[in-house]
Backbone as CSV, one residue per row, in Angstrom:
resi,resn,N_x,N_y,N_z,CA_x,CA_y,CA_z,C_x,C_y,C_z
1,MET,122.184,60.183,95.624,120.817,59.949,94.947,119.419,59.501,96.048
2,GLY,119.711,59.692,97.179,118.369,59.591,97.863,118.160,60.524,98.805
3,ASP,118.622,61.882,97.846,117.953,63.056,98.545,117.238,63.947,97.406
4,ALA,117.566,63.039,96.117,117.128,64.180,95.051,115.923,64.666,95.285
5,GLY,114.360,63.448,95.520,113.158,64.145,95.913,113.273,64.722,96.952
6,ALA,114.106,65.291,97.633,114.063,66.032,98.871,113.908,67.322,98.665
7,GLY,114.063,68.259,97.354,113.857,69.518,96.911,112.397,69.434,96.624
8,PRO,111.698,69.509,95.402,110.483,69.280,95.500,109.517,69.048,97.023
9,ASP,109.556,68.235,97.928,109.215,68.033,99.175,109.088,69.220,99.864
10,ARG,110.731,69.733,99.830,110.219,71.211,100.872,109.993,71.985,100.146
11,ALA,109.926,72.493,99.115,109.397,73.452,98.204,107.917,73.214,98.546
12,LYS,107.191,71.572,98.475,106.044,71.952,98.717,105.795,72.386,100.298
13,ALA,106.317,71.793,100.942,106.392,72.003,102.417,106.355,73.825,102.775
14,GLY,106.903,74.488,101.674,107.634,75.659,102.192,106.513,76.661,101.700
15,LYS,105.420,75.831,101.156,104.145,76.518,100.593,103.322,77.231,100.936
16,PRO,102.826,76.093,102.621,102.128,76.410,103.372,102.160,77.499,104.275
17,ARG,103.344,77.636,104.736,104.118,78.358,105.494,104.052,79.913,104.934
18,LYS,104.154,79.936,103.723,104.254,81.667,102.841,103.046,82.308,103.027
19,TYR,101.831,80.848,102.335,100.772,81.214,102.481,100.208,81.673,103.617
20,ARG,101.060,80.866,105.651,99.964,81.841,106.741,100.745,82.645,106.854
21,LYS,102.099,83.208,105.984,102.775,84.196,106.390,102.167,85.330,105.988
22,LYS,101.244,85.081,104.662,101.065,86.570,103.870,99.209,86.987,104.720
23,ALA,98.403,85.394,105.346,97.487,85.609,105.842,97.627,85.992,107.550
24,ARG,98.744,85.759,108.115,98.643,86.158,109.359,98.798,88.271,108.678
25,ALA,99.635,88.641,108.345,100.022,90.074,108.019,98.624,90.540,107.184
26,LYS,97.783,89.977,106.399,96.682,90.909,105.736,95.823,90.496,107.401
27,SER,95.809,90.158,108.048,94.865,90.139,108.874,95.480,90.916,110.188
28,GLU,96.727,91.039,110.353,97.521,92.449,110.801,97.269,93.881,110.737
29,ALA,97.234,93.640,109.560,96.918,94.958,108.540,95.509,95.367,109.139
30,ARG,94.193,94.038,109.173,92.746,94.654,109.594,92.863,94.825,110.602
31,THR,93.319,95.012,111.290,93.671,94.785,113.111,93.960,96.127,113.160
32,ARG,95.175,96.684,112.046,95.321,98.167,112.447,95.019,99.133,112.055
33,ASP,93.926,98.829,110.981,93.161,99.331,110.062,91.829,99.821,111.180
34,ARG,91.389,98.822,112.100,90.460,99.298,112.876,90.752,99.633,114.233
35,ILE,92.023,99.379,114.521,92.388,100.460,115.990,92.965,102.084,115.348
36,ILE,93.411,102.009,113.964,92.838,103.767,113.814,91.761,104.225,112.868
37,ASP,90.996,103.404,112.784,89.405,103.819,112.506,88.575,104.105,113.740
38,SER,89.221,103.568,115.063,88.424,103.648,115.855,89.015,104.997,116.907
39,ALA,90.186,104.922,116.492,90.607,106.152,117.403,90.697,107.087,116.544
40,LEU,90.468,107.124,115.457,89.485,108.375,114.640,88.375,108.555,114.769
41,ALA,87.385,108.040,115.390,85.640,107.901,115.421,86.206,108.900,116.998
42,LEU,86.520,108.664,117.198,86.857,108.969,119.051,87.505,110.639,118.867
43,LEU,88.894,110.614,117.846,88.829,112.064,118.012,88.129,112.955,117.492
44,GLU,87.793,112.395,116.398,86.518,113.604,115.869,85.812,114.000,116.675
45,GLU,84.987,113.329,117.809,84.039,113.452,118.551,84.570,114.053,119.915
46,GLY,85.740,113.481,120.773,86.233,114.117,122.098,87.498,114.781,121.907
47,GLY,88.170,114.283,120.515,89.761,115.386,120.837,90.682,114.466,121.476
48,THR,91.828,114.933,121.578,93.059,114.388,121.777,92.486,113.670,123.141
49,ALA,92.194,113.699,123.881,91.710,113.663,125.176,91.213,111.703,125.532
50,ALA,90.163,112.426,123.963,89.683,110.479,124.452,90.168,109.741,123.773
51,VAL,91.469,109.645,122.791,91.994,108.245,122.532,92.941,108.190,122.991
52,ASN,92.179,107.224,124.479,93.166,106.668,124.909,92.845,105.124,124.786
53,VAL,94.274,104.754,125.362,94.163,102.926,124.439,92.773,102.157,124.732
54,SER,92.654,102.214,126.178,91.200,101.595,126.633,90.301,101.796,125.872
55,ALA,89.442,103.097,125.331,88.852,103.702,124.917,89.250,102.726,122.880
56,VAL,89.943,103.108,122.222,90.354,102.318,120.903,90.288,101.331,120.848
57,ALA,90.649,100.861,122.050,90.597,98.952,121.672,89.676,98.230,121.894
58,ARG,88.325,99.069,122.730,87.561,99.067,122.873,86.490,99.404,121.324
59,GLY,86.677,99.922,120.816,86.022,100.381,119.837,86.589,99.994,118.396
60,ALA,88.025,98.961,118.532,88.040,98.687,117.690,87.556,96.600,117.612
61,GLY,88.150,96.446,118.699,87.231,95.257,119.577,87.913,94.333,119.154
62,VAL,89.622,94.912,120.449,90.687,94.122,120.691,90.724,94.285,122.131
63,GLN,92.072,93.430,122.541,93.088,93.975,123.796,93.569,95.139,124.081
64,ARG,93.961,95.638,124.981,94.539,96.678,125.474,96.214,96.438,124.342
65,LEU,96.181,94.958,124.937,98.560,94.521,123.908,98.288,94.909,122.904
66,THR,96.881,94.523,121.983,96.785,94.167,120.843,97.177,95.636,120.276
67,VAL,96.331,96.739,121.127,96.662,98.016,120.635,98.466,98.246,120.592
68,TYR,99.022,97.889,121.976,100.354,98.434,123.088,100.711,97.604,121.260
69,ARG,100.530,96.369,120.267,101.300,95.973,120.117,101.651,96.414,118.405
70,HIS,101.002,97.667,118.185,100.607,98.241,116.914,101.738,99.195,117.575
71,PHE,101.391,99.718,119.010,101.473,101.542,118.797,101.925,100.941,120.528
72,PRO,103.676,100.908,119.910,104.002,101.043,121.268,103.977,102.301,122.330
73,GLY,103.190,101.463,124.099,103.606,102.799,124.830,102.305,103.614,123.892
74,GLY,101.291,103.151,122.806,100.119,104.416,122.915,100.804,105.526,122.119
75,GLU,101.770,105.264,121.643,102.280,106.858,120.665,102.328,106.274,118.876
76,GLY,101.987,107.455,118.590,101.791,107.351,117.476,100.262,107.529,116.799
77,ILE,99.501,107.188,117.587,97.982,106.403,117.070,97.079,108.259,116.545
78,VAL,97.777,109.522,117.284,96.974,110.102,116.918,97.341,111.269,115.109
79,GLU,98.579,110.438,114.980,99.505,110.727,113.778,98.904,109.814,112.898
80,ALA,98.652,108.532,113.463,98.110,107.419,112.138,96.439,108.142,111.731
81,CYS,95.535,108.737,112.863,94.235,109.333,112.433,94.227,110.547,111.722
82,GLU,95.501,111.106,111.340,95.878,112.407,110.813,96.226,111.313,109.092
83,SER,96.957,110.515,108.908,97.280,110.189,107.954,96.207,109.470,107.091
84,ARG,95.166,108.713,108.359,93.881,108.275,107.505,93.569,109.122,107.195
85,GLN,93.240,110.455,107.525,91.930,111.268,107.477,92.685,112.024,105.728
86,ALA,94.092,112.388,105.801,94.344,112.697,104.659,93.978,111.598,103.758
87,GLU,94.198,110.066,103.810,93.770,109.574,102.689,92.700,109.460,102.380
88,LEU,91.343,109.753,103.701,90.094,109.869,103.324,89.553,111.269,102.253
89,SER,90.282,112.390,102.966,90.093,113.407,102.766,91.537,114.419,101.720
90,PRO,92.055,114.056,101.213,92.967,114.351,100.406,92.691,116.024,100.382
91,PRO,93.755,116.897,100.804,93.476,118.177,100.282,93.739,118.474,98.992
92,PRO,93.121,119.994,98.347,93.240,119.896,96.886,94.339,120.189,96.159
93,ASP,93.954,120.112,95.360,96.213,120.137,94.519,96.040,121.496,94.326
94,PRO,97.114,122.608,94.296,96.874,124.033,93.728,97.027,123.944,92.144
95,ALA,97.094,122.996,91.162,96.663,122.738,89.793,96.096,122.716,89.559
96,ASP,94.838,122.814,90.610,93.293,123.171,89.752,92.882,124.324,89.828
97,TRP,93.834,125.063,90.482,93.720,126.289,90.416,94.521,127.521,89.506
98,ALA,95.762,126.529,89.504,96.829,127.243,88.687,96.908,127.661,87.884
99,SER,96.008,127.682,86.825,95.843,127.563,85.187,94.862,128.964,85.193
100,VAL,94.246,129.042,86.344,93.416,130.433,86.161,94.139,131.656,85.816
101,ALA,93.944,132.291,84.803,94.813,133.486,84.456,94.667,135.105,85.594
102,ASP,93.360,134.992,86.083,92.629,136.068,86.431,93.239,135.662,88.237
103,PRO,93.471,136.758,88.653,94.482,136.267,89.988,93.123,136.696,91.053
104,GLU,92.137,136.638,90.447,91.029,136.744,91.451,90.099,135.608,91.270
105,LYS,89.753,135.417,90.490,88.761,134.215,89.884,89.999,132.850,90.699
106,ARG,91.456,133.770,90.701,92.319,132.140,90.813,91.906,131.134,92.359
107,LEU,91.997,133.104,92.994,92.384,133.373,94.506,90.584,132.455,94.741
108,ARG,89.610,132.632,94.325,88.159,132.148,94.437,88.031,130.767,94.124
109,ARG,88.531,130.194,93.054,88.397,128.787,93.045,89.231,127.668,94.038
110,ALA,90.587,128.044,94.823,91.491,128.066,95.645,90.858,127.811,97.090
111,LEU,89.796,129.104,97.215,88.960,128.997,98.349,88.517,128.032,98.679
112,ARG,86.911,128.137,97.730,86.285,127.014,97.158,86.775,126.050,97.830
113,ARG,88.132,125.704,96.852,88.597,123.859,97.327,89.016,123.774,98.407
114,LEU,89.326,124.577,99.516,90.140,124.974,100.700,89.008,124.498,101.539
115,TYR,88.006,125.752,101.509,87.491,125.329,102.676,86.714,124.374,102.597
116,GLY,86.258,123.473,101.524,85.515,122.138,101.288,86.319,121.322,101.672
117,TYR,88.211,121.467,101.674,89.159,120.160,102.550,88.575,120.387,103.650
118,TYR,88.711,122.139,104.506,88.246,122.162,105.715,87.406,121.726,106.627
119,ARG,86.425,122.062,105.741,84.913,121.662,106.257,85.061,119.981,106.854
120,ALA,85.660,119.404,105.467,85.561,118.104,105.602,86.235,117.499,106.816
121,SER,87.353,117.784,107.037,88.647,117.130,107.644,88.845,118.003,108.780
122,GLY,87.941,119.054,109.077,88.475,119.880,110.477,87.246,119.584,111.806
123,ALA,86.331,118.428,111.395,86.702,117.518,112.870,87.804,117.112,113.237
124,VAL,88.577,116.772,112.654,90.635,116.164,112.872,91.367,117.002,113.123
125,LEU,91.614,117.793,112.620,92.273,118.924,112.217,91.977,119.958,112.955
126,ALA,91.083,119.842,113.737,91.000,120.914,115.649,91.195,120.628,116.078
127,HIS,91.065,119.439,116.097,91.908,118.669,117.345,93.037,117.923,117.595
128,THR,93.796,118.405,116.611,95.378,117.932,116.211,96.703,119.452,116.316
129,ALA,97.741,118.883,116.366,98.621,120.321,115.882,97.755,120.940,115.541
130,ASP,97.867,122.702,115.176,97.387,123.502,114.601,98.310,122.990,112.996
131,PRO,97.471,122.750,111.600,98.527,122.981,110.547,99.071,123.989,109.934
132,ASP,98.326,124.741,110.177,99.117,126.414,110.387,101.096,125.782,110.791
133,GLN,100.610,125.693,112.227,101.759,125.868,112.499,102.611,124.313,112.800
134,SER,103.957,124.921,113.050,105.372,123.119,112.944,105.156,123.024,114.758
135,THR,104.756,122.176,114.950,105.210,121.711,116.348,106.162,121.319,116.509
136,SER,107.102,121.470,115.875,108.717,121.020,116.622,109.514,122.458,115.901
137,GLY,108.892,122.972,115.519,109.002,124.492,115.339,110.211,124.944,113.502
138,GLY,110.125,123.613,113.197,111.192,123.484,111.923,109.628,123.497,110.541
139,GLU,109.898,122.807,109.340,109.288,122.538,108.352,108.239,121.342,108.538
140,THR,107.251,121.365,107.677,106.210,119.978,108.070,105.589,120.349,106.668
141,SER,105.255,118.804,106.590,104.616,118.908,105.181,103.690,119.452,104.983
142,TYR,102.840,119.889,106.078,101.581,120.681,105.905,102.475,122.595,105.506
143,SER,102.803,123.004,106.001,103.956,124.080,105.673,103.948,124.049,104.074
144,HIS,105.137,123.016,103.771,105.530,123.514,102.637,104.316,122.761,101.590
145,TYR,103.169,122.642,101.713,101.728,122.280,101.044,101.323,123.673,101.093
146,MET,101.459,124.757,102.114,100.435,125.987,102.211,101.640,127.110,101.166
147,GLU,102.863,127.182,101.221,103.688,127.470,100.549,103.843,127.668,98.884
148,GLY,103.539,126.231,98.376,102.851,125.825,97.258,101.650,126.586,96.673
149,VAL,100.962,126.271,97.833,100.021,127.146,97.581,99.739,128.469,96.887
150,LEU,100.392,129.356,98.260,100.357,130.886,98.039,101.263,131.250,96.396
151,ALA,102.126,130.345,96.450,103.059,130.210,95.420,102.135,130.510,94.028
152,THR,101.035,129.853,93.847,100.276,129.828,92.858,99.445,130.828,92.764
153,LEU,98.901,131.120,93.717,97.801,132.353,93.982,98.263,134.056,93.886
154,ALA,99.724,134.404,93.741,100.458,135.654,93.904,101.100,136.474,93.144
155,ALA,100.842,135.343,92.010,100.746,135.854,90.991,99.756,136.927,89.521
156,GLY,100.492,137.876,89.207,98.517,138.631,88.683,98.290,139.957,89.623
157,TRP,98.985,139.464,91.316,98.416,140.633,92.452,99.669,141.733,92.668
158,PRO,99.347,142.860,92.655,100.369,143.680,93.356,101.604,142.510,94.201
159,THR,102.516,143.522,93.505,104.142,143.275,94.351,105.091,144.555,94.799
160,GLY,105.290,144.570,96.130,106.583,145.357,96.317,105.376,146.645,97.108
161,GLY,106.111,147.013,97.857,105.566,148.842,98.171,104.271,148.038,99.680
162,LYS,103.517,149.133,99.680,102.324,148.694,100.415,101.452,148.003,99.803
163,ARG,101.240,148.351,99.349,100.005,147.346,98.339,100.572,146.261,98.386
164,GLY,101.730,145.694,98.292,101.978,143.895,97.776,102.344,143.707,99.381
165,ALA,102.645,143.527,100.638,102.620,144.119,101.665,101.351,143.407,101.799
166,LEU,100.303,144.130,101.674,98.539,143.541,102.008,98.207,143.036,101.569
167,VAL,98.524,142.790,100.238,98.103,141.630,99.591,98.607,140.416,99.896
168,GLU,99.866,140.314,100.541,100.373,139.369,101.007,100.012,137.988,101.629
169,ALA,99.761,139.315,103.245,99.295,138.879,104.292,97.953,138.785,103.805
170,GLY,97.313,139.406,103.096,95.774,138.813,102.888,95.514,137.489,102.433
171,LEU,96.599,137.628,101.639,96.210,135.804,101.155,96.769,134.945,102.032
172,GLU,98.095,135.065,102.889,98.270,134.262,103.760,97.222,134.521,104.325
173,HIS,96.572,134.809,105.176,95.588,134.603,106.510,94.312,134.343,105.328
174,ALA,93.420,134.529,104.173,92.763,133.449,103.958,92.969,132.210,103.592
175,VAL,93.641,132.079,102.974,93.940,130.357,102.518,93.817,129.498,104.006
176,ARG,94.648,130.058,105.233,94.499,129.115,106.683,93.472,128.692,107.198
177,PHE,93.361,127.066,107.688,92.430,126.276,108.162,92.018,127.613,109.767
178,ARG,92.785,127.939,110.204,92.088,128.788,111.032,91.259,129.884,111.336
179,THR,91.610,130.658,109.612,90.621,131.782,109.206,89.325,130.707,109.008
180,TRP,89.919,130.143,108.161,87.832,129.770,108.133,87.817,128.689,109.302
181,ARG,88.385,128.000,109.936,87.044,127.799,111.133,86.835,128.968,112.302
182,SER,87.321,130.199,111.982,87.162,131.551,113.081,85.909,132.328,112.142
183,LEU,85.538,131.863,110.731,84.729,132.297,110.251,83.449,131.253,110.366
184,CYS,83.556,130.406,109.596,82.466,129.455,109.543,82.420,128.651,111.082
185,GLN,83.131,128.215,111.843,82.647,127.591,112.682,82.938,129.192,114.113
186,GLY,82.998,129.437,113.907,82.906,130.245,115.121,82.459,131.669,114.774
187,GLY,82.075,132.467,113.455,81.420,133.252,112.580,80.058,132.644,112.391
188,GLY,79.498,131.536,112.060,78.571,131.039,111.616,78.363,131.352,110.513
189,LEU,79.230,131.558,109.074,79.733,132.160,108.099,79.070,130.342,107.302
190,ASN,78.289,130.079,105.968,79.020,129.203,105.253,80.180,129.685,104.657
191,ASP,80.427,128.321,103.482,81.995,128.660,102.940,81.672,129.628,102.029
192,LYS,80.839,129.772,101.607,80.307,130.623,99.764,80.846,131.805,100.792
193,THR,80.218,132.043,101.695,79.720,133.674,102.190,81.455,133.991,102.540
194,ALA,82.276,132.681,103.138,83.385,132.937,103.504,84.431,133.514,102.413
195,VAL,84.186,133.103,101.149,84.834,132.855,99.865,84.910,134.042,100.057
196,ARG,83.650,134.718,99.539,83.387,136.138,98.798,83.666,137.097,100.141
197,LEU,83.991,136.794,101.487,84.591,137.961,102.316,85.775,137.998,102.021
198,MET,86.509,136.562,101.829,87.962,136.940,102.084,88.460,137.712,100.639
199,VAL,87.664,137.222,99.124,88.692,137.507,98.015,88.042,139.448,97.962
200,GLY,87.049,139.598,98.785,86.843,141.236,98.818,87.897,141.467,99.534
201,MET,88.669,140.748,100.724,89.485,141.610,101.107,91.107,141.672,100.328
202,VAL,90.965,140.676,99.927,92.262,141.017,99.181,92.630,141.509,98.376
203,ARG,90.882,141.731,97.408,90.221,142.489,96.305,90.953,144.102,96.553
204,ALA,90.110,144.631,98.364,90.404,145.645,98.743,92.094,146.225,98.921
205,ALA,92.633,145.036,99.661,94.159,145.838,99.517,95.129,145.406,98.611
206,ALA,94.381,144.816,97.225,95.261,144.945,95.947,94.843,146.764,95.678
207,ARG,93.420,147.176,96.055,93.583,148.964,95.905,94.158,149.708,96.582
208,LYS,94.229,149.958,97.932,94.828,150.297,98.455,95.697,151.450,97.701
209,GLN,95.554,152.482,98.498,96.419,153.614,97.932,97.298,153.749,98.947
210,GLY,98.721,154.693,99.080,99.472,155.028,100.256,99.760,154.342,100.995
């Protein structure tokens, strides 16, 4: 009988602990976000070499040990930056152009969307593992994404033989990040001109005789 009131008392005592755990988890999440935002700014400005624990800690307003607590050994910070950039500027959805029947118009729309994405995210993509290549020698989420992009673009163009091979090579070249970077960052073209050039290249490949 003497323990009858213990249950409610224990329940009340448990609420502050539960609240403190939630508050601590939110605080930790905010700290991690500051660390990632600091690292992302450094990555955009100076590349992966600039993303060191000391600089990240200064930018986030935390101690080095705090950075290490979230990223043991300093590993995984660049990958976290890539994920954050993908949240801020996600790659375009192939469904946006898949329904366009005319293959040339479909390609033009796709390249406009892709090149706009590359311009928005290029400062990060240029300093991380080349998104066109797998750093592990296997499949990556980006390579799977590009397979989907190319699958939506292939319909309606010539297939088989030399013309088909040329068109396939042209499409693969046109959609790549490094192609956009070469044309627009290295070559000084704007996105609109680069799109027109790549569409013209694929069109010429489709008309190639012999």
